[in-house]
DRENRO-235000 format. One record per residue: residue in three letters; x, z, y of N, C-alpha, C in turn. Coordinates in steps of 0.2 Angstrom, whole numbers, padded with zeros to 4 digits, always signed. Layout:
ALAXZYXZYXZY/...
This chain:
UNK+0608+0515+0568+0610+0511+0575+0604+0506+0576/UNK+0598+0511+0577+0592+0506+0580+0592+0505+0587/UNK+0597+0508+0590+0596+0507+0599+0601+0499+0601/UNK+0601+0498+0607+0605+0494+0609+0614+0496+0610/UNK+0618+0492+0608+0623+0494+0607+0629+0491+0614/UNK+0629+0496+0618+0632+0494+0623+0637+0500+0626/UNK+0643+0498+0629+0648+0502+0633+0648+0499+0639/UNK+0651+0503+0643+0653+0502+0652+0660+0496+0650/UNK+0658+0492+0654+0662+0485+0654+0670+0489+0655/UNK+0674+0483+0655+0680+0483+0656+0686+0486+0652/UNK+0684+0487+0646+0688+0489+0641+0693+0484+0637/UNK+0697+0483+0641+0701+0479+0641+0706+0479+0635/UNK+0705+0484+0630+0709+0484+0623+0707+0481+0618/UNK+0698+0479+0621+0696+0476+0615+0695+0467+0614/UNK+0698+0466+0610+0701+0458+0609+0697+0455+0603/UNK+0694+0451+0603+0691+0448+0596+0697+0442+0594/UNK+0700+0444+0588+0705+0437+0586+0700+0431+0583/UNK+0703+0425+0585+0700+0419+0583+0705+0414+0580/UNK+0710+0417+0574+0714+0412+0572+0714+0404+0571/UNK+0707+0404+0567+0705+0397+0568+0705+0392+0571/UNK+0701+0396+0575+0698+0394+0581+0706+0390+0588/UNK+0711+0397+0587+0717+0395+0589+0720+0391+0587/UNK+0719+0388+0581+0724+0383+0575+0720+0376+0577/UNK+0714+0377+0577+0710+0369+0575+0708+0368+0581/UNK+0708+0372+0589+0705+0369+0595+0706+0363+0598/UNK+0714+0360+0597+0716+0355+0601+0713+0350+0596/UNK+0713+0349+0589+0711+0343+0586+0703+0343+0589/UNK+0698+0352+0588+0691+0349+0588+0691+0347+0595/UNK+0693+0348+0601+0692+0346+0607+0695+0339+0607/UNK+0699+0336+0605+0700+0329+0606+0693+0325+0599/UNK+0691+0327+0595+0685+0325+0591+0679+0324+0596/UNK+0678+0330+0599+0671+0330+0604+0672+0325+0609/UNK+0679+0326+0614+0681+0320+0618+0680+0313+0614/UNK+0680+0314+0610+0681+0305+0608+0671+0304+0605/UNK+0667+0310+0606+0660+0307+0607+0656+0309+0611/UNK+0662+0308+0617+0660+0308+0625+0658+0314+0628/UNK+0662+0321+0625+0660+0327+0626+0667+0330+0632/UNK+0668+0324+0636+0672+0326+0641+0672+0334+0645/UNK+0665+0332+0647+0663+0339+0652+0663+0346+0647/UNK+0660+0345+0641+0662+0353+0638+0669+0352+0636/UNK+0673+0347+0635+0680+0350+0634+0683+0352+0640/UNK+0682+0350+0647+0683+0354+0653+0683+0358+0652/UNK+0676+0361+0651+0671+0370+0650+0676+0373+0645/UNK+0677+0370+0640+0682+0375+0632+0688+0376+0637/UNK+0691+0371+0639+0699+0373+0642+0697+0378+0648/UNK+0693+0379+0652+0694+0385+0656+0690+0391+0651/UNK+0686+0389+0648+0684+0395+0645+0691+0400+0640/UNK+0696+0394+0638+0701+0396+0635+0706+0401+0639/UNK+0705+0398+0645+0712+0402+0651+0707+0408+0654/UNK+0701+0408+0651+0698+0416+0654+0694+0415+0658/UNK+0690+0409+0659+0683+0409+0664+0678+0409+0660/UNK+0674+0414+0661+0666+0416+0656+0660+0412+0657/UNK+0661+0410+0666+0655+0406+0668+0656+0399+0663/UNK+0663+0396+0661+0663+0392+0658+0663+0391+0650/UNK+0663+0396+0647+0661+0396+0641+0654+0396+0641/UNK+0651+0399+0646+0643+0401+0644+0641+0394+0645/UNK+0644+0388+0651+0643+0381+0651+0645+0377+0646/UNK+0648+0379+0642+0651+0375+0637+0645+0378+0630/UNK+0642+0382+0630+0639+0383+0626+0633+0380+0627/UNK+0631+0381+0632+0622+0378+0635+0625+0369+0634/UNK+0629+0366+0634+0631+0360+0633+0630+0357+0626/UNK+0633+0361+0621+0634+0359+0614+0627+0362+0611/UNK+0624+0366+0615+0615+0368+0613+0612+0361+0614/UNK+0612+0359+0620+0607+0352+0621+0612+0346+0616/UNK+0616+0347+0615+0617+0341+0610+0615+0342+0604/UNK+0613+0349+0602+0610+0350+0595+0602+0348+0597/UNK+0600+0350+0602+0593+0348+0602+0592+0339+0605/UNK+0595+0336+0604+0595+0329+0607+0590+0324+0602/UNK+0590+0327+0598+0587+0322+0590+0585+0326+0586/UNK+0583+0323+0580+0581+0326+0571+0588+0328+0570/UNK+0587+0336+0566+0593+0339+0565+0596+0335+0563/UNK+0596+0332+0556+0599+0328+0552+0603+0324+0556/UNK+0600+0322+0563+0604+0315+0565+0611+0319+0571/UNK+0610+0327+0571+0615+0328+0575+0621+0328+0571/UNK+0627+0326+0575+0635+0325+0573+0637+0331+0571/UNK+0639+0333+0566+0643+0338+0564+0647+0342+0569/UNK+0651+0337+0572+0657+0339+0577+0654+0344+0583/UNK+0646+0342+0585+0643+0346+0588+0640+0352+0587/UNK+0640+0353+0580+0638+0360+0579+0645+0364+0577/UNK+0651+0360+0577+0658+0365+0578+0658+0367+0585/UNK+0657+0363+0589+0657+0363+0597+0653+0369+0599/UNK+0647+0369+0596+0644+0375+0597+0647+0382+0593/UNK+0650+0383+0586+0654+0388+0586+0658+0392+0591/UNK+0662+0385+0592+0668+0386+0597+0665+0390+0604/UNK+0660+0388+0608+0658+0390+0612+0655+0397+0612/UNK+0651+0399+0605+0649+0404+0603+0655+0411+0603/UNK+0660+0407+0600+0665+0412+0599+0670+0414+0606/UNK+0670+0410+0610+0672+0411+0618+0668+0416+0622/UNK+0662+0415+0621+0655+0418+0625+0657+0426+0620/UNK+0658+0425+0614+0657+0432+0610+0663+0436+0612/UNK+0669+0434+0614+0675+0436+0615+0676+0439+0622/UNK+0672+0436+0627+0671+0439+0633+0667+0446+0634/UNK+0661+0446+0630+0656+0451+0628+0658+0458+0626/UNK+0662+0455+0617+0667+0461+0617+0670+0466+0623/UNK+0676+0461+0626+0681+0463+0630+0678+0467+0634/UNK+0671+0467+0637+0668+0471+0641+0665+0477+0639/UNK+0664+0479+0631+0659+0481+0629+0654+0482+0627/UNK+0652+0474+0628+0643+0471+0628+0641+0470+0621/UNK+0643+0473+0616+0642+0474+0609+0636+0470+0606/UNK+0632+0472+0607+0626+0469+0606+0625+0460+0608/UNK+0629+0459+0615+0627+0452+0617+0633+0450+0614/UNK+0639+0455+0611+0642+0448+0607+0640+0446+0599/UNK+0637+0451+0597+0635+0449+0591+0631+0444+0590/UNK+0625+0442+0597+0620+0438+0596+0624+0432+0596/UNK+0629+0433+0602+0631+0424+0602+0636+0423+0594/UNK+0639+0428+0591+0643+0426+0584+0635+0426+0580/UNK+0630+0427+0579+0624+0426+0576+0622+0419+0577/UNK+0622+0416+0583+0620+0410+0584+0625+0407+0581/UNK+0631+0406+0582+0636+0404+0579+0636+0401+0571/UNK+0633+0408+0569+0632+0407+0563+0625+0403+0562/UNK+0622+0404+0563+0613+0402+0563+0615+0393+0563/UNK+0618+0393+0570+0616+0383+0573+0624+0380+0572/UNK+0630+0384+0570+0637+0379+0571+0638+0379+0565/UNK+0645+0374+0565+0645+0372+0559+0650+0375+0554/UNK+0655+0372+0551+0658+0377+0545+0664+0378+0545/UNK+0669+0375+0551+0676+0375+0551+0678+0382+0553/UNK+0672+0385+0559+0677+0391+0562+0672+0395+0560/UNK+0668+0396+0553+0663+0401+0550+0667+0407+0548/UNK+0673+0407+0546+0678+0412+0544+0679+0416+0551/UNK+0681+0413+0556+0681+0418+0563+0674+0422+0566/UNK+0668+0417+0563+0663+0421+0567+0660+0427+0561/UNK+0661+0425+0555+0661+0432+0552+0666+0437+0552/UNK+0672+0434+0553+0676+0442+0555+0675+0446+0562/UNK+0673+0441+0566+0672+0444+0571+0665+0448+0571/UNK+0660+0446+0568+0656+0453+0564+0656+0456+0565/UNK+0663+0457+0559+0663+0465+0556+0667+0467+0559/UNK+0672+0464+0564+0676+0469+0570+0669+0474+0575/UNK+0665+0467+0577+0661+0471+0584+0657+0475+0581/UNK+0655+0476+0574+0649+0478+0573+0654+0486+0568/UNK+0659+0487+0566+0664+0492+0564+0664+0495+0572/UNK+0667+0493+0578+0668+0495+0585+0663+0499+0586/UNK+0657+0495+0586+0651+0497+0589+0648+0502+0585/UNK+0647+0504+0579+0645+0509+0575+0650+0516+0577/UNK+0657+0513+0580+0660+0521+0579+0656+0523+0586/UNK+0657+0517+0592+0655+0521+0597+0648+0525+0598/UNK+0643+0521+0593+0637+0525+0592+0637+0532+0588/UNK+0642+0531+0583+0643+0538+0580+0644+0544+0585/UNK+0650+0542+0590+0651+0545+0594+0650+0547+0600/UNK+0643+0544+0600+0638+0547+0606+0633+0549+0604/UNK+0630+0547+0599+0623+0551+0597+0624+0556+0592/UNK+0620+0560+0590+0619+0565+0585+0620+0562+0578/UNK+0624+0564+0573+0623+0562+0568+0619+0565+0563/UNK+0618+0562+0558+0613+0566+0551+0607+0566+0555/UNK+0606+0559+0560+0599+0560+0558+0594+0555+0554/UNK+0596+0552+0549+0594+0550+0544+0588+0554+0542/UNK+0581+0550+0540+0576+0554+0537+0574+0549+0530/UNK+0578+0547+0528+0579+0545+0522+0570+0540+0522/UNK+0568+0537+0527+0563+0533+0527+0561+0526+0523/UNK+0556+0527+0518+0557+0521+0515+0552+0515+0519/UNK+0554+0509+0518+0552+0503+0520+0543+0503+0516/UNK+0542+0504+0511+0538+0502+0506+0537+0509+0502/UNK+0533+0514+0503+0530+0517+0499+0529+0515+0493/UNK+0531+0519+0487+0528+0519+0480+0522+0521+0478/UNK+0518+0515+0476+0510+0516+0475+0508+0510+0470/UNK+0503+0512+0465+0501+0509+0461+0497+0503+0463/UNK+0496+0497+0462+0490+0492+0464+0483+0493+0463/UNK+0477+0494+0468+0473+0494+0466+0469+0489+0465/UNK+0467+0484+0459+0465+0479+0459+0459+0477+0462/UNK+0455+0481+0462+0448+0479+0465+0449+0479+0474/UNK+0453+0483+0477+0454+0483+0483+0457+0474+0484/UNK+0463+0474+0480+0466+0467+0480+0461+0461+0480/UNK+0457+0462+0476+0456+0455+0473+0449+0454+0478/UNK+0449+0460+0484+0444+0458+0491+0449+0453+0497/UNK+0455+0453+0494+0460+0450+0500+0461+0443+0495/UNK+0462+0442+0488+0465+0437+0486+0460+0430+0485/UNK+0463+0425+0484+0459+0418+0485+0453+0419+0479/UNK+0448+0415+0479+0444+0415+0474+0445+0413+0466/UNK+0442+0418+0462+0444+0418+0455+0452+0419+0455/UNK+0456+0424+0458+0461+0426+0457+0461+0432+0449/UNK+0465+0433+0447+0466+0437+0441+0460+0435+0436/UNK+0457+0429+0436+0452+0427+0431+0453+0420+0427/UNK+0459+0418+0426+0460+0414+0421+0468+0417+0418/UNK+0473+0412+0415+0478+0416+0413+0484+0417+0416/UNK+0486+0425+0415+0492+0429+0417+0497+0425+0416/UNK+0502+0425+0420+0509+0422+0418+0514+0427+0412/UNK+0518+0425+0409+0518+0430+0404+0524+0433+0405/UNK+0525+0439+0401+0529+0444+0405+0535+0445+0399/UNK+0540+0446+0400+0546+0447+0397+0551+0450+0398/UNK+0553+0458+0395+0558+0460+0396+0562+0460+0395/UNK+0569+0461+0399+0576+0459+0399+0577+0453+0395/UNK+0573+0449+0395+0573+0442+0393+0582+0439+0390/UNK+0583+0438+0386+0590+0436+0385+0590+0429+0387/UNK+0597+0424+0389+0599+0417+0391+0594+0413+0387/UNK+0596+0415+0380+0594+0409+0375+0585+0411+0374/UNK+0583+0416+0374+0576+0416+0374+0573+0412+0380/UNK+0577+0414+0387+0574+0410+0391+0575+0401+0392/UNK+0580+0400+0389+0581+0392+0388+0577+0390+0381/UNK+0576+0392+0377+0572+0388+0372+0565+0390+0375/UNK+0562+0396+0376+0556+0395+0376+0553+0395+0384/UNK+0556+0394+0389+0555+0393+0396+0557+0387+0401/UNK+0564+0386+0401+0566+0383+0404+0566+0376+0400/UNK+0567+0376+0394+0566+0368+0391+0558+0365+0392/UNK+0553+0369+0391+0547+0369+0391+0545+0368+0398/UNK+0546+0371+0402+0546+0369+0409+0540+0375+0409/UNK+0539+0380+0406+0534+0387+0408+0537+0391+0412/UNK+0532+0393+0416+0534+0398+0423+0535+0406+0416/UNK+0536+0410+0419+0537+0418+0417+0541+0422+0421/UNK+0538+0429+0419+0539+0434+0422+0544+0439+0419/UNK+0550+0440+0422+0554+0444+0417+0557+0451+0419/UNK+0554+0456+0417+0556+0463+0420+0561+0466+0416/UNK+0564+0472+0420+0571+0475+0418+0577+0471+0416/UNK+0578+0468+0424+0582+0463+0424+0586+0466+0430/UNK+0584+0469+0435+0588+0471+0442+0587+0477+0443/UNK+0590+0482+0438+0591+0490+0440+0597+0489+0442/UNK+0602+0487+0441+0608+0485+0444+0612+0484+0449/UNK+0605+0481+0453+0606+0477+0460+0607+0484+0465/UNK+0614+0485+0467+0612+0490+0474+0605+0489+0479/UNK+0604+0484+0481+0597+0482+0485+0590+0486+0481/UNK+0590+0486+0477+0583+0490+0473+0583+0495+0478/UNK+0588+0499+0479+0586+0505+0482+0589+0504+0488/UNK+0594+0501+0491+0596+0501+0499+0594+0499+0502/UNK+0587+0491+0500+0584+0487+0504+0578+0493+0506/UNK+0577+0499+0502+0569+0500+0504+0570+0507+0508/UNK+0577+0509+0510+0579+0512+0516+0580+0508+0524/UNK+0575+0512+0526+0576+0510+0534+0582+0510+0538/UNK+0585+0516+0536+0591+0516+0539+0597+0511+0537/UNK+0597+0511+0533+0601+0507+0528+0601+0498+0531/UNK+0593+0497+0531+0594+0489+0535+0595+0491+0541/UNK+0594+0496+0545+0597+0496+0553+0604+0497+0554/UNK+0608+0500+0549+0614+0500+0549+0617+0494+0548/UNK+0615+0489+0544+0620+0486+0541+0617+0480+0546/UNK+0611+0478+0546+0609+0472+0551+0603+0472+0555/UNK+0605+0480+0560+0599+0481+0564+0600+0475+0571/UNK+0606+0474+0573+0608+0474+0580+0611+0465+0578/UNK+0608+0463+0572+0610+0455+0570+0604+0451+0572/UNK+0606+0445+0576+0600+0441+0578+0599+0436+0572/UNK+0591+0436+0570+0589+0431+0566+0584+0426+0567/UNK+0581+0421+0563+0576+0416+0565+0571+0419+0560/UNK+0565+0421+0565+0557+0421+0561+0552+0416+0563/UNK+0550+0416+0559+0542+0413+0560+0535+0416+0563/UNK+0533+0415+0565+0527+0418+0569+0518+0412+0568/UNK+0515+0417+0565+0510+0415+0566+0509+0415+0558/UNK+0502+0412+0556+0498+0411+0550+0503+0410+0544/UNK+0505+0402+0545+0509+0401+0540+0512+0393+0543/UNK+0516+0389+0539+0519+0384+0543+0513+0378+0544/UNK+0509+0377+0542+0503+0372+0542+0500+0373+0547/UNK+0499+0379+0551+0494+0381+0557+0497+0378+0563/UNK+0493+0377+0568+0495+0374+0573+0498+0378+0579/UNK+0495+0386+0578+0499+0389+0583+0506+0393+0579/UNK+0508+0390+0574+0516+0393+0570+0520+0392+0576/UNK+0525+0396+0576+0533+0392+0581+0535+0400+0577/UNK+0542+0396+0581+0548+0401+0578+0553+0406+0583/UNK+0555+0411+0581+0558+0414+0589+0566+0418+0585/UNK+0567+0420+0589+0575+0421+0586+0574+0429+0590/UNK+0576+0435+0585+0574+0442+0588+0579+0445+0584/UNK+0580+0451+0585+0586+0457+0582+0582+0459+0575/UNK+0586+0459+0570+0583+0463+0566+0578+0468+0565/UNK+0580+0474+0569+0579+0480+0572+0571+0479+0574/UNK+0571+0472+0577+0565+0473+0583+0558+0470+0575/UNK+0561+0464+0572+0558+0462+0566+0556+0467+0561/UNK+0559+0472+0559+0557+0478+0556+0554+0483+0558/UNK+0552+0483+0567+0547+0485+0570+0540+0482+0570/UNK+0539+0474+0570+0534+0471+0571+0531+0472+0563/UNK+0535+0471+0557+0531+0471+0550+0530+0478+0549/UNK+0531+0484+0552+0529+0492+0551+0522+0492+0555/UNK+0522+0490+0561+0517+0491+0566+0511+0491+0563/UNK+0511+0484+0558+0502+0482+0555+0498+0482+0559/UNK+0498+0479+0566+0495+0477+0570+0490+0471+0569/UNK+0482+0473+0566+0478+0467+0565+0478+0462+0570/UNK+0480+0465+0577+0478+0459+0582+0486+0453+0584/UNK+0490+0455+0580+0494+0453+0581+0498+0448+0575/UNK+0501+0441+0579+0502+0436+0575+0508+0437+0568/UNK+0506+0438+0561+0511+0441+0559+0518+0437+0558/UNK+0523+0441+0557+0530+0437+0559+0533+0436+0552/UNK+0538+0432+0551+0541+0432+0543+0548+0430+0543/UNK+0552+0432+0541+0557+0430+0539+0558+0425+0535/UNK+0557+0417+0532+0556+0416+0527+0562+0408+0526/UNK+0563+0410+0520+0567+0401+0519+0574+0402+0522/UNK+0577+0408+0524+0582+0408+0529+0589+0410+0523/UNK+0594+0405+0526+0601+0409+0521+0604+0416+0524/UNK+0599+0422+0524+0602+0426+0526+0608+0430+0524/UNK+0610+0428+0518+0614+0432+0515+0622+0428+0518/UNK+0621+0421+0519+0626+0417+0522+0627+0420+0528/UNK+0623+0423+0532+0623+0427+0539+0627+0434+0539/UNK+0623+0437+0533+0625+0444+0535+0629+0446+0528/UNK+0635+0445+0528+0639+0449+0521+0637+0454+0517/UNK+0635+0460+0521+0633+0467+0517+0628+0465+0514/UNK+0622+0462+0516+0616+0461+0513+0618+0456+0506/UNK+0623+0452+0507+0622+0448+0500+0627+0450+0493/UNK+0630+0455+0496+0634+0461+0492+0631+0465+0487/UNK+0623+0466+0490+0618+0469+0487+0614+0465+0482/UNK+0616+0459+0481+0611+0456+0475+0615+0452+0469/UNK+0614+0450+0465+0617+0448+0458+0614+0442+0458/UNK+0616+0436+0457+0616+0430+0453+0613+0430+0448/UNK+0607+0429+0446+0604+0430+0439+0608+0426+0435/UNK+0610+0427+0428+0612+0423+0424+0607+0415+0421/UNK+0601+0418+0422+0596+0410+0420+0598+0407+0425/UNK+0601+0406+0432+0602+0401+0436+0607+0397+0434/UNK+0611+0398+0428+0616+0394+0426+0614+0391+0420/UNK+0607+0391+0419+0605+0386+0414+0603+0379+0415/UNK+0606+0375+0410+0605+0367+0412+0612+0366+0414/UNK+0616+0371+0415+0623+0366+0417+0624+0366+0424/UNK+0618+0365+0429+0619+0363+0437+0623+0368+0439/UNK+0619+0368+0448+0623+0372+0452+0617+0376+0457/UNK+0620+0382+0460+0616+0386+0465+0614+0380+0470/UNK+0608+0380+0472+0608+0375+0477+0606+0380+0484/UNK+0603+0384+0483+0601+0388+0489+0600+0395+0486/UNK+0601+0400+0493+0599+0408+0491+0595+0409+0497/UNK+0591+0410+0497+0586+0412+0504+0581+0419+0502/UNK+0580+0423+0510+0578+0428+0509+0570+0426+0510/UNK+0565+0430+0509+0559+0430+0512+0556+0439+0512/UNK+0556+0439+0518+0554+0446+0521+0550+0447+0525/UNK+0543+0451+0524+0537+0451+0530+0533+0455+0529/UNK+0528+0456+0532+0523+0461+0531+0517+0458+0527/UNK+0514+0463+0524+0506+0463+0520+0503+0456+0522/UNK+0500+0453+0519+0495+0447+0521+0499+0440+0524/UNK+0507+0442+0523+0510+0435+0523+0508+0431+0518/UNK+0508+0425+0520+0504+0420+0514+0509+0412+0515/UNK+0512+0411+0511+0516+0404+0511+0510+0400+0507/UNK+0506+0395+0509+0501+0390+0507+0504+0386+0501/UNK+0500+0384+0499+0500+0381+0491+0506+0373+0491/UNK+0511+0374+0488+0516+0368+0488+0520+0368+0482/UNK+0526+0363+0481+0532+0364+0475+0537+0363+0478/UNK+0542+0362+0475+0548+0362+0478+0550+0358+0472/UNK+0560+0354+0474+0562+0350+0468+0566+0352+0463/UNK+0567+0361+0465+0572+0363+0460+0569+0370+0456/UNK+0574+0372+0450+0573+0376+0448+0573+0384+0451/UNK+0568+0388+0451+0567+0393+0458+0569+0400+0452/UNK+0570+0404+0453+0570+0412+0452+0566+0416+0458/UNK+0562+0419+0458+0559+0421+0465+0560+0431+0463/UNK+0564+0431+0464+0566+0439+0464+0563+0445+0467/UNK+0558+0450+0466+0555+0454+0471+0557+0461+0469/UNK+0562+0463+0477+0566+0467+0479+0563+0474+0479/UNK+0559+0473+0485+0555+0476+0489+0548+0474+0489/UNK+0542+0479+0486+0536+0477+0488+0533+0473+0482/UNK+0528+0470+0484+0523+0468+0478+0521+0461+0481/UNK+0520+0454+0477+0516+0448+0479+0510+0447+0473/UNK+0506+0444+0476+0502+0438+0471+0504+0432+0472/UNK+0504+0428+0466+0509+0423+0466+0503+0419+0461/UNK+0500+0412+0462+0496+0407+0459+0500+0402+0457/UNK+0500+0399+0451+0505+0394+0451+0498+0388+0446/UNK+0500+0382+0448+0496+0375+0444+0503+0370+0442/UNK+0501+0368+0438+0506+0363+0435+0508+0357+0438/UNK+0513+0354+0438+0512+0347+0441+0508+0339+0439/UNK+0505+0343+0433+0501+0337+0431+0494+0339+0434/UNK+0492+0342+0438+0485+0342+0442+0489+0340+0451/UNK+0494+0339+0451+0495+0336+0458+0490+0332+0461/UNK+0487+0327+0460+0481+0323+0462+0475+0326+0464/UNK+0475+0330+0461+0468+0335+0461+0469+0342+0466/UNK+0476+0342+0468+0477+0348+0474+0478+0343+0481/UNK+0476+0338+0482+0477+0334+0487+0483+0334+0493/UNK+0488+0331+0490+0494+0333+0493+0493+0331+0499/UNK+0497+0332+0505+0498+0328+0512+0503+0322+0510/UNK+0500+0316+0515+0500+0309+0516+0508+0308+0518/UNK+0510+0313+0524+0516+0312+0529+0521+0316+0525/UNK+0525+0311+0526+0534+0312+0522+0537+0320+0522/UNK+0536+0322+0527+0537+0330+0529+0533+0336+0527/UNK+0526+0333+0525+0524+0338+0521+0520+0337+0513/UNK+0523+0330+0511+0521+0329+0504+0522+0333+0499/UNK+0525+0339+0499+0526+0342+0493+0521+0348+0497/UNK+0517+0349+0500+0512+0355+0503+0503+0351+0502/UNK+0500+0355+0500+0492+0353+0497+0488+0356+0505/UNK+0484+0350+0505+0479+0353+0508+0475+0357+0508/UNK+0474+0360+0503+0468+0365+0499+0470+0372+0502/UNK+0467+0375+0506+0468+0380+0510+0464+0387+0504/UNK+0469+0388+0501+0465+0394+0494+0463+0398+0498/UNK+0464+0402+0503+0460+0407+0506+0454+0405+0508/UNK+0452+0398+0510+0446+0396+0513+0445+0391+0513/UNK+0444+0388+0505+0443+0382+0501+0437+0378+0503/UNK+0437+0373+0505+0430+0369+0504+0430+0364+0500/UNK+0424+0368+0496+0424+0364+0490+0419+0356+0490/UNK+0419+0355+0496+0414+0348+0497+0420+0344+0499/UNK+0425+0346+0501+0431+0342+0503+0436+0341+0500/UNK+0436+0347+0494+0442+0346+0489+0437+0349+0485/UNK+0434+0344+0481+0429+0346+0475+0433+0348+0469/UNK+0437+0343+0467+0442+0344+0461+0447+0350+0460/UNK+0448+0352+0466+0452+0358+0467+0449+0364+0464/UNK+0441+0366+0465+0441+0371+0464+0439+0374+0457/UNK+0439+0369+0453+0438+0372+0446+0442+0371+0441/UNK+0452+0370+0445+0455+0371+0441+0459+0375+0438/UNK+0460+0376+0432+0464+0381+0429+0472+0382+0431/UNK+0474+0389+0431+0479+0391+0435+0483+0397+0430/UNK+0489+0398+0432+0491+0406+0430+0493+0407+0436/UNK+0491+0416+0436+0495+0419+0441+0498+0426+0440/UNK+0501+0429+0443+0502+0437+0441+0503+0441+0450/UNK+0504+0447+0448+0505+0451+0454+0513+0452+0450/UNK+0517+0450+0457+0524+0452+0455+0526+0459+0459/UNK+0529+0462+0452+0530+0469+0456+0538+0471+0458/UNK+0540+0477+0461+0546+0477+0463+0551+0477+0454/UNK+0556+0474+0456+0561+0475+0450+0559+0468+0445/UNK+0555+0463+0446+0554+0457+0442+0555+0453+0446/UNK+0559+0447+0440+0558+0440+0444+0554+0435+0441/UNK+0552+0429+0445+0547+0425+0442+0552+0419+0442/UNK+0552+0415+0434+0553+0408+0436+0548+0404+0437/UNK+0550+0400+0441+0544+0394+0442+0548+0386+0442/UNK+0547+0383+0438+0549+0377+0435+0549+0371+0441/UNK+0552+0368+0441+0553+0361+0447+0546+0358+0448/UNK+0541+0357+0454+0537+0353+0454+0530+0357+0451/UNK+0532+0365+0450+0524+0368+0449+0522+0370+0456/UNK+0514+0370+0459+0512+0372+0464+0513+0379+0463/UNK+0513+0381+0470+0512+0388+0469+0509+0392+0479/UNK+0506+0395+0476+0503+0399+0483+0506+0407+0482/UNK+0508+0410+0487+0512+0417+0487+0508+0422+0492/UNK+0506+0429+0492+0504+0432+0497+0507+0439+0494/UNK+0509+0442+0501+0513+0449+0499+0507+0452+0503/UNK+0506+0458+0495+0501+0464+0497+0503+0468+0497/UNK+0511+0469+0500+0513+0475+0505+0519+0474+0508/UNK+0523+0477+0513+0528+0473+0515+0532+0472+0509/UNK+0535+0464+0510+0538+0463+0506+0546+0460+0506/UNK+0551+0459+0501+0558+0459+0503+0558+0457+0497/UNK+0561+0448+0496+0561+0444+0491+0567+0439+0491/UNK+0570+0438+0485+0576+0433+0486+0574+0427+0481/UNK+0574+0422+0482+0574+0415+0478+0580+0411+0479/UNK+0582+0411+0471+0587+0407+0470+0584+0399+0467/UNK+0588+0395+0470+0586+0386+0470+0591+0386+0465/UNK+0591+0380+0459+0596+0378+0457+0595+0371+0453/UNK+0599+0366+0452+0597+0361+0449+0600+0361+0442/UNK+0598+0356+0437+0600+0357+0431+0606+0351+0430/UNK+0610+0350+0427+0614+0346+0425+0612+0337+0427/UNK+0606+0336+0423+0604+0330+0426+0603+0327+0432/UNK+0599+0332+0436+0599+0333+0442+0605+0333+0447/UNK+0609+0337+0445+0615+0337+0449+0620+0330+0448/UNK+0619+0327+0441+0622+0321+0441+0619+0314+0445/UNK+0611+0317+0445+0610+0310+0448+0607+0310+0456/UNK+0610+0315+0458+0608+0318+0468+0615+0316+0471/
C-alpha cells in the first residue's frame, strides 16, 4: 500500500465512531470555554452538527494555542481540544472516502493532542486503515510483494568504515560483548558498576528482527501514517529543521541515498505509542527492570547511512536495541565531562561542543587525547548505556533502532 489511498467521495455508509468524544464532549467544551475558548466551542458545536468548515476552523484555533508559547506552558485542555478537532476532521474525510486525509488528521491528534481522546484516535486509525487496505486490495493487482529488503546483509568493511569515522575510532578499548547475558550477570557486572556492555543473542524472538527489514511490511502497516522527522546534519546545526511527512515518503528519502539531499531522520520519537502494529513487533528487555525502577520512554531511531547523533549524555539507564542495520557508537564516562566542553545553555547542557567528525584540537585541546570505549553495534545486539555516559552515534547503513530509557528505584523515588 505504497500509493495514496482515496476513493470517490459520497460514501455515506462510512462512519467513524468516537464513543469517548461523544461521552466527554460537553465536559471538555466547558473546560475549553473556561480558558477563554468561546470561539473554539462554537466551531466545535457546529462541527458536531455536520459543518466540515467549522471542524477545520476549530482545529486551526487549537493549533494556534499549541504554538502560543513554549510547549511545557501549553494548557493540557488545548491539547485535548486539538484531539477533538482532529477527530471531527477525520470523521468528515472518512465519510467522504478520503482515507489518506483521515489518517493524517488522526495522526496529528496522536502526535500533538492530549490523552483523554487517545483511544478514539487509535481506534479510528485501525478502522480507517482496515477499510483503506480492503479498497486498495480490491483495486490493485495483488501478489505484487517482491520481498525487497530495507538493508542487505553484508559484513562491515572496517577499512572502509574507518574512512568516515572520527579520528582514533576502533583504536581504544572496545565495549565488552556478552552473549545471552543473564539478568543476574547484568546487574552484578554492569548495572551496579555503571559499565557499558553489548548484549548479543537476545533479540531473536522479536518479530521486528525480520518484519522491519521487509519494505512491503513497513509500507503496509505504516506507509500512509504521518510522522515527524528531522532534516539536516544534526540538531546542533543551524540548518536543522523538522517536517511532517508520511512514512512512505520517509522510506523513499532514506533509500534514495542522494548525497546532495539533507539527511532525514526519525529521531527520539514515540513511534510505538502512535503506531501500535510496530509496538507489537518488539519486547521490553528484562534488563529494563533492573534496579526496581520504571520505563520512562520507548523511542524509535530510524534513518539513512551517515546519520549522526552528536556527543551527548542522557539522565536515565538506556538499552539501545539495533533491529535493522549497523551503527558505530563511541562512549566517554561522566568523569571526563569537563574535558568534553558541555554547552553552557540550559537546553544544550547535556551536549558537547566538541564535533568528533571535525574536531578543533586548538579550541578543545583536552578532548583530543581522551580515552573512550567504542563498538560497531550489529543487527540483533543491544548496548547498555549507563546514565550520564557521553555517547556519539553514527549509522553505518540504513538503521532502525529502539531505545528503552528507565530509571532505578532511587531515581524514581526522588523524582
